[in-house]
DRENTOR-28976 format. One record per atom (N, C-alpha, C): residue in one letter; x, y, z. Coordinates in pm, whole numbers, padded with zeros to 5 digits, always signed. Layout:
AXYZ/...
END
This chain:
X-04728-05098-01949/X-04689-05116-01812/X-04709-04984-01737/X-04751-04992-01613/X-04780-04874-01532/X-04660-04843-01443/X-04609-04722-01458/X-04492-04680-01380/X-04533-04575-01276/X-04651-04589-01223/X-04705-04495-01126/X-04621-04493-00997/X-04576-04608-00951/X-04496-04614-00829/X-04363-04542-00847/X-04299-04559-00962/X-04171-04492-00990/X-04193-04342-00996/X-04303-04298-01059/X-04332-04154-01066/X-04358-04097-00927/X-04426-04174-00841/X-04448-04129-00704/X-04315-04119-00627/X-04228-04218-00649/X-04098-04213-00585/X-04016-04092-00633/X-04026-04062-00762/X-03955-03944-00816/X-04007-03815-00753/X-04141-03805-00739/X-04199-03687-00675/X-04149-03672-00532/X-04145-03781-00458/X-04095-03778-00321/X-03944-03750-00319/X-03871-03798-00423/X-03727-03772-00431/X-03700-03623-00449/X-03779-03557-00534/X-03759-03413-00558/X-03795-03332-00434/X-03882-03384-00348/X-03919-03315-00225/X-03830-03357-00107/X-03730-03441-00135/X-03633-03488-00034/X-03702-03566+00078/X-03796-03651+00041/X-03870-03729+00140/X-03848-03879+00124/X-03758-03921+00037/X-03737-04064+00016/X-03637-04120+00116/X-03650-04247+00143/X-03555-04316+00230/X-03442-04372+00144/X-03342-04426+00209/X-03229-04483+00133/X-03274-04603+00051/X-03367-04682+00105/X-03417-04800+00030/X-03493-04756-00094/X-03572-04649-00083/X-03648-04601-00199/X-03554-04542-00305/X-03448-04476-00262/X-03351-04426-00359/X-03278-04541-00427/X-03254-04648-00355/X-03192-04767-00417/X-03285-04828-00519/X-03416-04827-00492/X-03513-04876-00590/X-03507-04792-00716/X-03500-04662-00702/X-03488-04573-00819/X-03360-04601-00896/X-03248-04619-00825/X-03121-04647-00894/X-03129-04779-00971/X-03185-04878-00908/X-03193-05008-00978/X-03290-05001-01095/X-03399-04923-01083/X-03493-04909-01194/X-03426-04842-01313/X-03354-04733-01288/X-03294-04658-01398/X-03167-04725-01450/X-03114-04823-01381/X-02996-04892-01431/X-03031-05002-01532/X-03158-05038-01543/X-03198-05140-01642/X-03203-05080-01781/X-03211-05166-01881/X-03205-05122-02021/X-03337-05063-02069/X-03449-05117-02024/X-03580-05074-02073/X-03640-04968-01980/X-03611-04843-02007/X-03667-04731-01932/X-03763-04659-02026/X-03884-04629-01981/X-03980-04562-02068/X-03930-04423-02110/X-03976-04378-02224/X-03930-04250-02280/X-03961-04131-02191/X-04070-04134-02118/X-04106-04021-02033/X-04011-04008-01913/X-03949-04119-01872/X-03858-04117-01757/X-03711-04124-01799/X-03686-04128-01928/X-03549-04143-01978/X-03460-04025-01940/X-03520-03909-01922/X-03441-03790-01889/X-03377-03798-01750/X-03431-03883-01661/X-03376-03898-01527/X-03274-04010-01515/X-03254-04084-01620/X-03166-04200-01615/X-03021-04161-01581/X-02971-04056-01642/X-02832-04014-01619/X-02809-03974-01473/X-02912-03918-01410/X-02899-03876-01271/X-02879-03995-01178/X-02949-04103-01202/X-02944-04218-01111/X-02837-04320-01150/X-02787-04314-01270/X-02683-04409-01311/X-02544-04347-01307/X-02534-04221-01273/X-02406-04152-01270/X-02311-04216-01169/X-02360-04249-01053/X-02276-04306-00948/X-02216-04440-00991/X-02295-04522-01055/X-02245-04652-01100/X-02146-04636-01214/X-02167-04537-01299/X-02074-04513-01410/X-01941-04463-01356/X-01942-04385-01252/X-01820-04332-01196/X-01739-04438-01123/X-01803-04539-01070/X-01731-04646-01001/X-01640-04721-01097/X-01682-04731-01222/X-01602-04806-01319/X-01482-04727-01370/X-01483-04597-01352/X-01371-04516-01398/X-01255-04525-01299/X-01149-04452-01327/X-01029-04457-01245/X-01059-04415-01102/X-01007-04491-01011/X-01016-04458-00870/X-00876-04459-00812/X-00864-04407-00692/X-00734-04404-00628/X-00692-04545-00592/X-00563-04571-00601/X-00510-04702-00568/X-00511-04729-00419/X-00489-04855-00383/X-00488-04893-00242/X-00370-04832-00168/X-00261-04806-00238/X-00143-04751-00172/X-00144-04597-00165/X-00251-04535-00213/X-00258-04388-00214/X-00250-04333-00071/X-00330-04387+00018/X-00330-04339+00157/X-00193-04353+00222/X-00128-04465+00197/X+00004-04489+00256/X+00104-04388+00203/X+00100-04358+00073/X+00195-04263+00015/X+00172-04122+00068/X+00047-04082+00083/X+00017-03950+00135/X+00064-03938+00281/X+00037-04040+00361/X+00081-04037+00501/X+00232-04034+00509/X+00300-04107+00421/X+00446-04103+00420/X+00498-03963+00386/X+00432-03896+00292/X+00473-03760+00257/X+00449-03662+00372/X+00340-03681+00443/X+00308-03590+00553/X+00404-03613+00671/X+00432-03737+00700/X+00517-03770+00815/X+00664-03741+00791/X+00704-03725+00668/X+00845-03704+00637/X+00891-03570+00694/X+00992-03573+00777/X+01044-03452+00840/X+01146-03385+00748/X+01129-03257+00731/X+01225-03180+00653/X+01335-03131+00747/X+01460-03142+00706/X+01567-03093+00794/X+01562-02941+00805/X+01587-02892+00924/X+01586-02749+00949/X+01727-02695+00928/X+01738-02596+00844/X+01867-02536+00817/X+01884-02414+00907/X+01983-02420+00993/X+02010-02310+01084/X+02106-02212+01018/X+02083-02086+01042/X+02174-01985+00990/X+02198-01883+01100/X+02314-01825+01094/X+02349-01727+01196/X+02307-01589+01148/X+02259-01510+01242/X+02218-01373+01211/X+02304-01280+01296/X+02378-01194+01227/X+02467-01104+01298/X+02388-00989+01360/X+02452-00917+01450/X+02388-00805+01518/X+02355-00695+01417/X+02441-00674+01319/X+02415-00571+01218/X+02290-00606+01136/X+02272-00734+01106/X+02153-00775+01033/X+02028-00757+01117/X+02040-00781+01246/X+01924-00763+01333/X+01886-00616+01346/X+01985-00528+01347/X+01959-00386+01365/X+01935-00311+01234/X+01946-00380+01121/X+01931-00315+00991/X+01797-00241+00977/X+01684-00295+01020/X+01560-00216+01010/X+01564-00086+01090/X+01629-00088+01205/X+01640+00034+01285/X+01731+00136+01217/X+01839+00088+01154/X+01928+00178+01080/X+01851+00245+00965/X+01772+00168+00896/X+01693+00222+00785/X+01594+00326+00837/X+01528+00294+00947/X+01431+00389+01003/X+01501+00517+01047/X+01617+00507+01109/X+01691+00625+01151/X+01735+00707+01030/X+01777+00644+00924/X+01817+00715+00803/X+01698+00789+00742/X+01583+00726+00742/X+01464+00791+00687/X+01426+00913+00771/X+01431+00898+00902/X+01399+01011+00991/X+01500+01123+00969/X+01628+01091+00955/X+01730+01192+00934/X+01707+01266+00802/X+01672+01193+00699/X+01645+01257+00569/X+01526+01349+00578/X+01420+01305+00644/X+01299+01387+00655/X+01327+01513+00736/X+01401+01499+00845/X+01434+01617+00925/X+01523+01714+00849/X+01619+01662+00774/X+01707+01748+00694/X+01629+01823+00588/X+01542+01753+00520/X+01461+01820+00417/X+01366+01921+00478/X+01310+01887+00595/X+01220+01981+00663/X+01293+02108+00704/X+01413+02094+00758/X+01492+02211+00796/X+01531+02294+00676/X+01566+02227+00567/X+01605+02301+00445/X+01486+02378+00390/X+01368+02320+00392/X+01248+02390+00343/X+01212+02504+00436/X+01228+02484+00565/X+01197+02589+00660/X+01289+02710+00640/X+01417+02686+00621/X+01512+02793+00598/X+01480+02864+00467/X+01443+02787+00364/X+01413+02847+00234/X+01289+02936+00241/X+01188+02899+00317/X+01067+02978+00324/X+01079+03097+00420/X+01166+03086+00519/X+01180+03194+00616/X+01283+03298+00575/X+01361+03272+00473/X+01464+03364+00430/X+01397+03481+00359/X+01434+03606+00398/X+01369+03724+00340/X+01421+03754+00201/X+01549+03750+00183/X+01608+03775+00053/X+01661+03644-00001/X+01670+03631-00133/X+01724+03508-00188/X+01867+03485-00142/X+01943+03413-00208/X+02071+03361-00163/X+02177+03465-00129/X+02152+03597-00147/X+02251+03698-00110/X+02268+03701+00042/X+02392+03722+00082/X+02420+03730+00225/X+02391+03872+00268/X+02305+03888+00363/X+02267+04021+00410/X+02359+04059+00525/X+02469+04114+00491/X+02567+04153+00591/X+02524+04280+00662/X+02437+04358+00600/X+02391+04479+00667/X+02312+04441+00790/X+02232+04340+00777/X+02156+04291+00892/X+02248+04238+00998/X+02355+04174+00957/X+02452+04121+01052/X+02520+04237+01123/X+02556+04342+01044/X+02623+04456+01104/X+02530+04529+01200/X+02403+04540+01161/X+02308+04612+01246/X+02283+04534+01375/X+02274+04403+01366/X+02256+04322+01485/X+02381+04327+01571/X+02496+04327+01506/X+02621+04330+01582/X+02647+04466+01643/X+02598+04570+01578/X+02615+04703+01635/X+02536+04714+01763/X+02421+04651+01765/X+02341+04652+01887/X+02414+04576+01998/X+02490+04476+01961/X+02561+04395+02060/X+02699+04451+02089/X+02736+04560+02024/X+02866+04624+02043/X+02981+04530+02010/X+02969+04465+01897/X+03076+04376+01855/X+03172+04455+01769/X+03297+04444+01798/X+03398+04518+01727/X+03449+04440+01607/X+03447+04309+01611/X+03506+04226+01507/X+03437+04246+01373/X+03306+04247+01370/X+03237+04263+01243/X+03232+04410+01201/X+03230+04499+01293/X+03224+04640+01260/X+03348+04689+01189/X+03460+04633+01217/X+03584+04676+01153/X+03599+04621+01013/X+03541+04509+00981/X+03570+04444+00854/X+03461+04459+00751/X+03351+04521+00780/X+03241+04529+00685/X+03213+04675+00654/X+03198+04706+00524/X+03159+04840+00481/X+03021+04831+00419/X+02940+04934+00433/X+02806+04937+00376/X+02807+05039+00264/X+02756+05000+00145/X+02750+05094+00035/X+02618+05168+00037/X+02593+05249-00066/X+02474+05332-00067/X+02345+05253-00087/X+02352+05136-00142/X+02231+05057-00169/X+02195+04967-00050/X+02266+04983+00060/X+02245+04907+00183/X+02273+04758+00163/X+02361+04726+00072/X+02405+04589+00057/X+02541+04576+00119/X+02567+04465+00175/X+02694+04444+00244/X+02801+04407+00143/X+02915+04468+00161/X+03029+04436+00079/X+03140+04396+00176/X+03198+04281+00151/X+03302+04229+00241/X+03433+04301+00208/X+03486+04362+00308/X+03614+04431+00292/X+03724+04335+00337/X+03841+04371+00303/X+03952+04287+00345/X+03971+04304+00494/X+03994+04195+00563/X+04009+04206+00709/X+04135+04282+00743/X+04126+04350+00853/X+04241+04428+00902/X+04317+04340+00999/X+04443+04323+00969/X+04528+04241+01055/X+04617+04334+01132/X+04626+04324+01261/X+04708+04412+01342/X+04832+04346+01385/
END
């Protein structure tokens, strides 16, 4: 038997030039039992659609159930939000800014300090002497190493 027409239809099918009627001819040809061995490799391609129709499909009530699920309104639960809860992000932001400023000031003081943690009372006395302050001049003595030593305050 000559299958030249089927081979021509297959060539046109691969080039996407077949009409719907010609594709139906191919489907009906490959759905029969006697398919030649040279064309047997294409049988699964054209019989796949018919094989899938026999398998499980969605029921008739599927659309109705989906629409019922979509249309079902969920109740809205209202909750009260206090002013403190509304302002909580601002409180957090203010706390972060305060921490950063505090740390920045502490680092600035640490880097600008000339001597480590010792209190330089000599500098205080020298600055106060320039300002003619009597209060610090009476209570502070300077030793030979130019370090300040706190004397007992004089009470009059």
